[in-house]
BAMI-710446 format. One record per residue: y, z, x of N, C-alpha, C in turn; residue in one letter. Coordinates in Angstrom, 1 decimal, padded with zeros to 4 digits. Example, Ala and Ser with C-alpha at 12.3 -4.5 7.8 and 13.67 -1.06 7.14 Angstrom:
// residues 2
      n_Y      n_Z      n_X     ca_Y     ca_Z     ca_X      c_Y      c_Z      c_X   code
   -005.7    007.8    013.2   -004.5    007.8    012.3   -003.3    007.8    013.2      A
   -002.2    007.1    012.8   -001.1    007.1    013.7    000.0    007.9    012.9      S
// end
This chain:
// residues 254
      n_Y      n_Z      n_X     ca_Y     ca_Z     ca_X      c_Y      c_Z      c_X   code
    013.1    025.1   -011.8    011.6    024.9   -011.1    011.5    023.4   -011.1      M
    010.7    023.1   -009.7    010.3    021.5   -009.2    009.2    021.6   -010.0      K
    008.9    020.4   -010.2    007.5    020.0   -011.2    005.9    020.1   -010.5      S
    005.2    020.4   -010.9    003.8    020.5   -011.0    003.1    019.0   -010.4      K
    002.5    018.8   -009.7    001.8    017.5   -009.4    000.4    017.7   -009.1      I
   -000.6    017.2   -010.0   -002.0    016.8   -009.5   -001.9    015.6   -008.8      T
   -003.2    015.7   -008.0   -003.7    014.2   -007.4   -004.9    014.0   -007.8      F
   -005.5    013.0   -008.5   -006.7    012.6   -008.4   -007.4    011.6   -007.5      V
   -007.9    012.4   -006.4   -008.0    011.5   -005.1   -007.8    011.8   -003.9      G
   -007.8    012.0   -002.6   -008.0    012.6   -001.6   -007.6    011.9   -000.5      S
   -007.5    010.4   -000.6   -007.4    009.5    000.7   -005.7    009.3    001.2      G
   -005.8    007.7    001.6   -004.3    007.9    002.3   -003.1    008.1    001.5      N
   -003.3    007.1    000.2   -002.0    007.5   -001.0   -001.5    008.9   -001.2      V
   -002.8    010.0   -001.7   -002.6    011.0   -001.7   -002.2    012.1   -000.4      A
   -002.8    011.8    000.7   -002.4    012.5    001.7   -000.7    012.5    001.8      W
   -000.1    011.3    001.8    001.5    011.0    002.2    002.0    011.0    001.3      H
    001.6    011.1   -000.2    002.5    011.4   -001.5    002.7    012.9   -001.6      L
    001.5    013.7   -001.1    001.7    015.0   -001.1    002.5    015.6   -000.1      A
    002.3    015.0    001.1    003.5    015.2    002.1    005.0    015.2    001.6      K
    005.2    013.9    001.1    006.5    013.5    000.6    007.1    014.5   -000.6      A
    006.1    014.9   -001.4    006.6    015.9   -002.8    006.6    017.1   -002.1      F
    005.7    017.5   -001.3    006.0    018.9   -000.6    007.3    019.1   -000.1      D
    007.4    018.2    000.8    009.0    018.1    001.3    010.0    018.2    000.5      L
    010.1    017.1   -000.3    011.2    017.6   -001.6    011.2    018.8   -002.6      A
    009.8    019.5   -002.0    010.4    020.4   -002.7    009.3    020.8   -004.0      G
    008.0    019.9   -004.2    007.9    020.0   -005.6    006.5    020.8   -005.0      Y
    005.5    021.4   -006.3    004.2    022.2   -006.0    002.9    021.1   -006.3      Q
    002.3    021.2   -005.2    001.2    020.2   -005.4    000.5    021.5   -005.8      I
    000.1    021.0   -007.2   -001.0    021.9   -008.0   -002.5    021.8   -007.8      H
   -002.9    020.5   -008.1   -004.3    020.5   -008.1   -004.7    019.2   -007.3      Q
   -005.8    019.4   -007.1   -006.6    018.2   -005.9   -007.8    018.0   -006.7      I
   -008.1    017.0   -007.7   -009.2    016.7   -007.8   -010.4    015.3   -007.0      I
   -011.1    015.5   -006.4   -012.1    014.7   -005.5   -013.3    014.6   -005.2      S
   -014.0    013.5   -005.2   -015.3    013.8   -005.4   -015.8    014.1   -003.7      R
   -014.7    013.6   -002.8   -015.1    013.8   -001.5   -014.8    015.2   -001.7      N
   -015.3    016.3   -001.1   -015.3    017.7   -001.3   -014.7    018.0    000.5      E
   -014.9    017.2    001.2   -014.2    017.6    002.7   -013.0    017.3    002.6      T
   -012.6    015.9    002.3   -011.1    015.5    002.3   -010.3    016.1    000.9      T
   -010.8    016.6    000.1   -010.2    017.4   -001.0   -010.2    018.3   -000.9      G
   -011.1    019.3   -000.5   -010.5    020.6    000.1   -009.8    020.9    001.0      K
   -009.8    019.8    002.0   -008.8    019.8    003.1   -007.2    019.8    002.6      E
   -007.0    018.9    001.9   -005.7    018.5    001.2   -005.1    019.7    000.2      L
   -006.3    020.2   -000.6   -005.6    021.4   -001.6   -005.5    022.6   -000.4      A
   -006.3    023.0    000.7   -005.9    024.0    001.2   -004.6    024.0    001.9      K
   -004.1    022.9    002.6   -002.9    022.4    003.1   -001.8    022.9    002.1      K
   -001.8    023.0    000.6   -000.9    023.2   -000.3   -000.9    024.2   -001.0      Y
   -002.1    024.5   -000.5   -002.6    026.1   -001.5   -002.8    025.6   -003.1      A
   -003.3    024.6   -003.1   -003.7    023.9   -004.5   -005.1    024.4   -005.0      A
   -005.3    024.1   -006.2   -006.6    024.5   -006.7   -007.3    023.0   -006.6      F
   -008.9    023.3   -006.4   -009.4    022.1   -005.8   -010.6    021.7   -007.4      F
   -011.3    020.6   -007.5   -012.2    020.5   -008.3   -012.8    018.9   -008.1      D
   -014.0    018.9   -008.2   -014.3    017.2   -008.3   -014.5    016.5   -009.5      T
   -014.2    017.2   -010.7   -014.4    016.7   -011.9   -013.2    016.5   -012.6      K
   -012.8    015.1   -012.9   -011.5    014.5   -013.5   -011.5    015.4   -014.7      P
   -012.7    015.9   -015.4   -012.6    016.8   -016.8   -011.9    017.6   -016.8      E
   -011.7    018.3   -015.2   -011.3    019.6   -015.4   -009.8    019.6   -014.8      N
   -009.0    018.6   -014.9   -007.7    018.6   -014.9   -006.8    019.3   -015.4      V
   -005.9    019.7   -014.8   -005.5    020.9   -015.4   -004.2    020.4   -016.6      F
   -003.8    021.1   -017.7   -003.0    020.6   -018.8   -001.5    020.7   -018.5      D
   -001.3    022.1   -017.5   -000.1    021.9   -017.2    000.5    021.4   -015.9      D
    000.4    020.6   -015.5    000.7    019.9   -014.6    002.1    018.9   -015.3      S
    002.7    018.4   -014.5    003.6    017.7   -014.9    003.6    016.1   -014.6      D
    002.9    016.0   -013.5    002.6    014.6   -013.5    001.0    014.5   -012.8      F
    000.2    013.7   -013.2   -001.0    013.5   -012.5   -001.1    012.0   -011.8      I
   -001.3    012.2   -010.7   -001.2    010.5   -009.7   -002.6    010.6   -009.7      F
   -003.0    009.0   -010.1   -004.6    008.5   -010.2   -004.4    007.8   -008.4      L
   -004.9    008.3   -007.6   -004.5    007.8   -005.9   -006.1    007.8   -005.7      T
   -006.8    006.6   -006.5   -008.3    006.1   -006.3   -008.4    005.0   -006.3      I
   -009.3    004.1   -005.9   -009.6    002.8   -005.9   -009.1    002.3   -007.5      P
   -008.7    000.9   -007.4   -008.4    000.3   -008.7   -009.3    000.0   -009.4      D
   -010.5   -000.4   -009.0   -011.5   -000.5   -010.0   -012.2    001.1   -010.8      K
   -011.6    002.1   -010.4   -012.0    003.0   -010.8   -010.8    003.7   -011.7      A
   -010.2    003.5   -011.9   -009.0    004.0   -012.7   -009.3    004.3   -014.3      I
   -009.7    003.0   -014.5   -009.9    003.4   -016.1   -011.2    004.1   -016.5      E
   -011.9    003.9   -015.3   -013.2    005.0   -016.0   -013.0    006.6   -015.7      S
   -011.9    006.7   -014.8   -011.6    008.0   -014.3   -010.5    008.6   -015.7      T
   -009.6    007.8   -016.0   -008.6    008.4   -016.9   -009.4    008.5   -018.2      I
   -010.8    007.9   -018.3   -011.3    008.4   -019.8   -011.7    009.4   -019.9      E
   -011.8    010.2   -018.6   -012.6    011.3   -018.1   -011.8    012.7   -018.8      K
   -010.3    012.4   -018.3   -009.4    013.4   -018.2   -009.4    014.0   -019.4      I
   -009.0    014.8   -019.8   -008.8    015.7   -021.8   -007.8    016.0   -021.6      K
   -006.8    016.2   -020.2   -005.6    016.7   -020.6   -004.4    015.5   -021.1      A
   -003.6    015.9   -021.8   -002.5    015.0   -022.5   -001.3    015.1   -022.1      N
   -000.8    016.5   -021.8    000.6    016.6   -021.6    000.9    016.0   -020.2      S
    000.9    015.8   -019.4    001.2    015.3   -018.3    001.3    013.9   -018.3      P
    002.6    013.4   -017.3    002.6    012.1   -017.4    001.4    011.7   -016.2      I
    000.9    010.6   -016.8   -000.4    010.0   -015.8    000.4    008.4   -015.0      F
    000.3    008.6   -014.1    000.8    007.9   -012.9   -000.2    006.9   -012.1      V
   -000.3    005.8   -012.2   -001.2    005.2   -010.8   -000.5    004.5   -009.9      H
   -000.5    004.5   -009.0   -000.2    003.4   -007.7   -000.5    002.3   -007.4      C
   -001.4    001.6   -008.1   -002.0   -000.1   -007.6   -000.9   -000.7   -008.1      A
   -000.9   -001.7   -006.8    000.1   -002.8   -006.9   -000.5   -003.8   -007.9      G
   -001.6   -003.9   -007.9   -002.5   -004.9   -008.5   -002.9   -004.8   -010.0      S
   -002.6   -003.2   -010.5   -003.3   -003.2   -011.6   -001.8   -002.9   -012.4      C
   -001.8   -003.5   -014.3   -000.9   -003.3   -014.9   -000.8   -001.8   -015.6      S
    000.5   -001.8   -015.8    000.5   -000.4   -016.7   -000.4    000.1   -017.6      L
   -000.5   -001.1   -018.4   -001.7   -000.9   -019.4   -003.1   -000.2   -019.3      A
   -003.3   -000.4   -018.1   -004.5    000.3   -017.4   -004.8    001.6   -018.0      T
   -003.4    002.4   -017.5   -003.5    003.7   -018.4   -002.8    003.9   -019.4      I
   -002.3    003.1   -019.8   -001.3    002.9   -021.1   -002.3    003.3   -022.1      A
   -003.5    002.7   -022.0   -004.4    002.3   -023.3   -005.3    003.5   -023.4      N
   -004.9    004.5   -022.7   -005.8    005.5   -022.7   -004.9    007.0   -022.9      F
   -003.7    007.1   -022.4   -002.7    008.0   -022.7   -001.3    007.9   -023.0      K
   -000.8    008.7   -023.7    000.8    008.3   -024.2    002.1    008.0   -023.2      K
    001.7    009.0   -022.5    003.0    009.1   -021.2    002.4    008.7   -019.8      N
    003.0    007.5   -019.8    002.1    007.0   -018.4    003.4    005.9   -017.4      T
    003.1    006.0   -016.3    003.8    005.1   -015.6    003.1    004.8   -014.1      G
    004.0    003.7   -013.4    003.5    003.1   -012.4    004.2    003.6   -011.1      V
    003.6    004.4   -010.2    004.7    004.6   -008.8    004.2    003.7   -007.8      F
    004.6    002.8   -007.5    003.9    001.5   -006.2    005.0    001.9   -005.1      Y
    004.3    002.6   -004.2    005.2    002.7   -003.0    004.7    001.7   -002.0      P
    005.7    000.8   -001.5    005.5   -000.4   -000.8    005.4   -000.2    000.9      L
    004.1    000.6    001.1    003.9    000.5    002.9    002.2    000.4    002.7      Q
    001.6    000.7    003.9    000.4    000.7    004.2    000.5    002.6    004.7      S
   -000.4    003.0    004.1   -000.6    004.4    004.3   -002.0    004.6    005.2      F
   -001.8    005.3    006.4   -002.8    006.2    007.3   -002.8    007.4    007.3      T
   -003.7    008.2    007.0   -003.8    009.4    007.1   -003.0    009.9    008.7      K
   -002.5    011.1    008.7   -001.7    011.5    010.1   -000.8    010.8    010.9      G
   -000.2    009.3    010.3    000.8    008.7    010.4    002.3    009.4    010.3      R
    003.1    009.5    010.9    004.4    009.9    010.8    005.2    008.9    010.4      N
    005.7    008.9    008.8    006.5    008.4    008.4    007.9    008.7    007.8      L
    008.9    007.8    007.7    009.9    008.1    006.9    010.1    007.5    005.7      N
    009.6    008.5    004.7    009.4    008.5    003.2    010.7    007.5    002.9      Y
    012.0    008.2    003.0    013.1    007.7    002.3    013.4    006.1    002.7      F
    012.8    005.6    003.9    012.9    004.1    004.0    011.9    003.0    003.2      E
    011.0    004.0    002.3    009.8    003.1    001.9    010.3    002.8    000.2      I
    010.5    001.6    000.0    011.1    001.1   -001.4    009.5    001.5   -002.1      P
    010.0    002.1   -003.5    008.9    002.5   -004.7    009.3    002.0   -005.7      I
    008.4    001.2   -006.3    008.8    000.5   -007.7    008.3    000.7   -009.0      F
    009.0    001.4   -010.1    008.5    001.9   -011.0    008.4    001.3   -012.2      I
    007.3    001.8   -013.0    007.6    001.0   -014.5    007.2    002.2   -015.5      E
    007.3    002.3   -016.8    007.1    003.6   -017.5    006.8    003.0   -019.2      A
    005.9    003.8   -019.7    005.8    003.6   -020.8    006.9    003.8   -022.1      S
    007.8    004.5   -021.8    009.2    004.7   -022.3    010.1    005.3   -021.9      D
    011.4    005.2   -022.3    012.7    005.8   -021.6    012.6    006.9   -020.9      K
    012.1    008.0   -021.5    011.9    009.6   -021.2    011.2    009.3   -020.2      N
    009.8    008.9   -020.1    009.0    009.0   -019.1    009.7    008.1   -017.5      T
    010.2    007.1   -018.2    010.9    006.5   -016.7    011.8    007.2   -016.2      F
    012.6    007.7   -016.8    014.0    008.6   -016.3    013.4    009.8   -015.6      Q
    012.0    010.2   -016.0    011.5    011.1   -015.0    010.6    010.6   -013.8      K
    010.1    009.5   -014.1    009.5    008.6   -012.9    010.5    008.5   -011.8      M
    012.0    008.2   -012.4    012.7    007.6   -011.5    013.4    008.8   -010.7      W
    013.6    009.9   -011.6    014.1    011.3   -010.4    013.1    011.9   -009.5      D
    011.7    011.2   -009.8    010.7    011.6   -008.6    010.9    011.0   -007.7      L
    010.7    009.9   -008.0    011.1    008.7   -007.2    012.0    008.9   -006.1      A
    013.2    008.9   -006.7    014.5    008.9   -006.1    014.6    010.4   -005.4      D
    013.9    011.0   -005.3    013.8    012.9   -004.6    012.9    012.1   -003.3      S
    012.5    011.2   -003.2    011.7    011.1   -001.8    011.8    009.7   -001.1      I
    013.0    009.0   -001.7    013.1    007.1   -001.6    014.5    006.8   -001.7      S
    014.9    006.1   -000.6    016.2    005.8   -000.9    016.1    004.5   -001.5      N
    015.4    003.7   -002.0    015.4    002.8   -002.5    014.0    002.6   -003.6      S
    014.7    002.9   -004.8    013.9    003.1   -006.1    014.3    001.5   -006.7      V
    013.4    000.9   -007.3    013.6    000.0   -008.5    012.6   -000.2   -009.3      K
    013.1   -001.0   -010.5    011.8   -001.0   -011.6    011.2   -002.4   -011.5      H
    010.0   -002.5   -011.9    009.7   -003.8   -011.8    008.5   -003.5   -012.4      L
    008.7   -004.7   -013.4    007.5   -004.7   -014.4    005.9   -005.3   -014.0      D
    004.8   -004.9   -014.8    003.5   -005.3   -014.1    003.4   -006.9   -013.6      S
    003.9   -007.5   -014.4    003.5   -008.9   -013.9    004.3   -009.5   -012.6      E
    005.8   -008.8   -012.3    006.0   -009.3   -011.2    005.6   -008.2   -009.9      K
    005.5   -007.1   -010.2    004.6   -006.1   -009.5    003.3   -007.1   -008.9      R
    002.7   -007.5   -009.4    001.3   -008.1   -009.2    001.9   -009.3   -008.1      L
    002.7   -009.9   -008.4    003.4   -011.1   -007.4    003.7   -010.1   -005.8      Y
    004.2   -009.2   -006.3    005.0   -008.3   -005.3    003.8   -008.3   -004.3      L
    002.6   -007.6   -004.9    001.2   -007.0   -004.3    001.1   -008.5   -003.8      H
    000.7   -009.4   -004.2    000.2   -010.6   -003.6    000.9   -010.5   -002.2      L
    002.3   -011.2   -001.9    002.9   -010.9   -000.9    002.9   -010.0    000.0      A
    002.7   -009.1   -000.4    002.2   -007.8    000.4    001.0   -007.8    001.2      A
   -000.3   -008.3    000.6   -001.4   -008.4    001.0   -001.4   -009.4    002.2      V
   -000.5   -010.7    001.9   -000.4   -011.6    002.7    000.6   -011.2    003.7      M
    001.8   -010.5    003.7    002.2   -010.6    004.6    001.7   -009.2    005.8      A
    001.1   -008.5    005.2    000.5   -006.9    005.7   -000.9   -007.1    006.2      N
   -001.8   -007.5    005.3   -003.2   -007.5    005.7   -003.5   -008.8    006.4      N
   -002.9   -009.8    006.1   -003.5   -011.3    006.8   -002.5   -011.2    008.3      F
   -001.4   -010.8    008.1   -000.8   -010.3    009.6   -001.6   -009.9    010.4      T
   -001.9   -008.8    010.3   -002.8   -007.7    010.9   -004.4   -008.7    011.2      N
   -004.5   -009.4    010.5   -006.0   -009.9    010.7   -005.8   -011.1    012.0      H
   -004.5   -011.5    011.8   -004.2   -012.7    012.7   -004.2   -012.0    014.1      L
   -003.7   -010.9    014.3   -003.4   -010.0    015.3   -004.8   -009.7    015.8      L
   -005.5   -009.4    014.9   -007.6   -009.2    015.3   -008.0   -010.1    015.9      A
   -007.3   -011.3    015.5   -007.8   -012.8    016.2   -007.5   -013.0    017.3      Q
   -005.8   -012.7    017.5   -005.1   -012.7    019.0   -006.1   -011.9    019.7      A
   -006.3   -011.0    019.3   -006.8   -009.9    020.4   -008.4   -010.5    020.8      E
   -009.4   -011.1    019.9   -010.2   -011.6    020.4   -010.2   -012.7    021.7      K
   -009.0   -013.7    021.1   -008.8   -014.7    022.4   -008.3   -013.8    023.8      V
   -007.6   -012.9    023.3   -007.1   -012.3    024.9   -008.4   -011.3    025.4      M
   -009.3   -011.1    024.6   -010.1   -010.5    025.1   -011.3   -011.2    025.9      T
   -011.3   -012.6    025.5   -012.2   -013.6    026.3   -011.7   -013.5    027.9      M
   -010.2   -013.5    028.0   -009.9   -013.4    029.5   -009.6   -011.8    029.9      E
   -010.4   -010.8    029.1   -009.9   -009.3    029.8   -008.4   -009.3    029.8      E
   -007.5   -009.8    028.6   -006.2   -009.3    028.8   -005.7   -008.5    027.6      L
   -004.9   -007.7    028.1   -004.6   -006.6    026.9   -003.6   -006.9    025.9      P
   -004.0   -006.6    025.0   -003.0   -007.2    023.6   -001.7   -006.5    023.5      L
   -001.3   -005.6    024.2   -000.2   -005.2    024.2    001.2   -006.1    025.0      V
    000.5   -007.0    026.1    001.4   -007.9    026.3    001.8   -008.8    025.2      W
    001.3   -008.8    023.9    002.0   -009.7    022.9    003.0   -009.0    021.8      L
    003.0   -007.5    022.0    004.0   -006.8    021.3    005.8   -007.5    021.3      K
    006.1   -007.2    022.4    007.2   -008.0    022.3    007.4   -009.3    021.6      P
    006.7   -010.1    022.0    006.5   -011.5    020.9    006.6   -011.0    019.3      L
    005.7   -010.2    019.0    005.2   -010.0    017.9    006.7   -009.5    017.3      V
    007.3   -008.1    017.8    008.6   -007.4    017.2    009.8   -008.7    017.1      E
    010.0   -009.3    017.9    011.1   -010.2    017.8    010.6   -011.2    016.6      E
    009.5   -011.7    016.8    009.2   -012.7    015.7    009.2   -012.2    014.0      T
    009.2   -010.9    014.0    009.2   -010.1    012.8    010.8   -009.9    012.2      I
    011.3   -009.5    013.6    012.9   -009.3    013.7    013.6   -010.5    012.9      K
    013.2   -011.9    013.6    014.1   -013.1    013.6    013.6   -013.7    011.8      K
    012.6   -013.2    011.1    011.7   -013.3    009.7    012.8   -013.1    009.0      A
    013.3   -011.7    009.6    013.8   -011.3    008.5    015.5   -011.4    008.5      F
    015.9   -011.7    009.7    017.5   -012.1    009.6    017.9   -013.7    009.6      E
    016.8   -014.3    010.0    017.0   -015.7    009.3    016.1   -016.2    008.7      F
    015.3   -015.9    008.2    014.1   -016.0    007.0    012.8   -016.8    007.6      G
    011.9   -016.3    007.2    010.6   -017.0    008.0    010.5   -018.5    008.1      P
    011.2   -019.3    007.3    011.0   -021.1    007.4    011.8   -021.2    008.4      E
    013.0   -020.8    008.8    013.9   -021.0    010.1    013.5   -020.8    011.2      N
    012.4   -019.8    011.4    012.2   -018.9    012.1    011.0   -019.3    012.9      S
    010.5   -020.4    012.1    009.2   -020.9    012.7    009.2   -021.6    013.8      Q
    008.4   -021.5    014.9    008.4   -022.1    016.2    006.7   -022.5    016.7      T
    006.5   -023.1    017.6    005.2   -023.6    018.1    004.6   -024.6    018.2      G
    003.8   -025.1    018.6    002.9   -026.3    018.4    003.0   -027.3    017.4      P
    002.9   -026.4    016.1    002.6   -027.1    014.4    004.0   -027.7    014.1      A
    004.8   -026.8    014.4    006.3   -027.1    014.0    006.6   -028.2    014.6      I
    006.6   -028.3    015.6    006.8   -029.5    016.9    006.0   -030.9    016.6      R
    004.8   -031.0    016.0    003.7   -031.8    015.7    003.2   -032.2    017.2      N
    003.2   -031.0    017.8    002.7   -031.3    019.4    000.9   -031.4    019.3      D
    000.5   -032.2    019.0   -001.0   -032.6    018.9   -001.9   -032.3    020.1      E
   -001.3   -032.7    021.4   -001.9   -032.3    022.5   -002.1   -031.0    022.7      T
   -001.2   -030.1    022.5   -001.0   -029.0    022.7   -002.4   -027.9    021.6      T
   -002.2   -028.5    020.5   -002.7   -027.9    019.1   -004.6   -028.5    019.6      I
   -004.8   -029.7    020.4   -006.1   -030.0    020.6   -006.8   -029.4    021.4      Q
   -006.0   -029.0    022.5   -006.2   -028.3    023.7   -006.9   -026.9    023.3      K
   -005.9   -026.2    022.1   -006.2   -024.9    021.8   -007.7   -025.2    020.8      H
   -007.9   -025.9    020.2   -008.9   -026.1    019.4   -010.0   -026.3    020.3      L
   -010.2   -027.2    021.6   -011.2   -027.0    022.2   -011.7   -025.8    022.8      E
   -010.3   -024.6    023.3   -011.1   -023.5    023.6   -011.6   -022.7    022.8      M
   -011.2   -023.2    021.4   -012.1   -022.2    020.7   -013.2   -022.8    019.9      L
   -014.1   -023.9    020.5   -015.3   -024.1    020.0   -016.5   -023.3    020.3      E
   -016.1   -022.3    020.9   -017.5   -021.4    021.1   -017.4   -020.4    019.7      S
   -016.3   -020.5    019.1   -015.9   -019.5    017.8   -015.7   -020.7    016.5      N
   -016.5   -021.3    015.8   -016.1   -022.1    015.0   -015.2   -021.5    013.7      P
   -015.1   -020.1    013.6   -014.9   -019.6    012.4   -013.0   -019.5    012.9      G
   -012.7   -019.3    014.1   -011.4   -019.2    014.4   -010.7   -020.6    014.7      L
   -011.8   -021.3    015.1   -011.4   -022.7    015.4   -010.7   -023.4    013.7      K
   -011.6   -023.0    012.9   -011.2   -023.6    011.5   -009.8   -022.7    010.8      E
   -009.8   -021.3    011.4   -008.3   -020.5    010.6   -007.1   -021.3    011.8      L
   -007.5   -021.8    012.9   -006.3   -022.2    013.6   -006.2   -023.8    013.5      Y
   -007.0   -024.4    013.0   -006.6   -025.9    012.5   -006.1   -025.7    010.9      S
   -006.4   -024.7    010.1   -005.9   -024.6    008.7   -004.7   -024.2    008.4      I
   -004.2   -023.1    009.3   -002.9   -022.7    009.6   -001.9   -023.8    010.4      I
   -002.3   -024.5    011.5   -001.7   -025.1    011.8   -001.1   -026.3    010.9      S
   -002.1   -027.0    010.1   -001.9   -028.3    009.4   -001.0   -027.8    008.1      K
   -001.1   -026.3    007.7    000.0   -025.8    007.0    001.1   -025.8    007.4      D
    001.6   -025.2    008.2    002.8   -025.1    009.3    003.5   -026.6    009.6      I
    002.3   -027.5    009.6    003.1   -029.0    010.0    003.5   -029.8    009.0      G
    003.0   -029.4    007.8    003.7   -029.8    006.2    004.8   -029.5    006.1      R
    005.7   -028.5    006.5    006.9   -028.1    006.2    008.2   -028.9    006.8      K
// end
């Protein structure tokens, strides 16, 4: 019989992991969430039990996934009375000790992806990085991850923190820069979609040849004339002008 999985939290990560585990044949056993709307919706989807209080987590689950904000992990696990399940968090920036200090069998299950409810993802393409408190727990975590991903790797807390840092820069910073590019396009009522082929080719080259070898543009060419022209165009937006200047200077140091 497949394992029973409980989620504490009903946000984006819980939504996607519940879907992935359900497709793999696992039983979504219980949903615990302070948000009754999203919690009940997720529980209903998988015919799972629902509750709002961590104190009421069932002890008969095999895995308890803490899919909640990083800052809430310790305060939440302290409230959970159940001890039999394997307790898991999915935070890239939190160590295993965050929960290992409170429960015996613990692990980290870190899927390296940006999750948004309703998005269709190929879960087998998402790499999952795991860590566990002991060999037996590690094997169970590995088997669980291997059932939904073709890329499962062991990574300790220290290295995972650096992975998370790089992920924030690659994902969140890139998206922020696209948001700033959209502001520039909006100045002249130009559509953001015109940049799509350029951005897609940029990403492809970065992974094919390496980001350092793929850098193009005025900064890497030391084209001060173009850079100054761009800075003048951004006079009305000091924040964006400063951002452009800082990044251009950093590229020019390479």
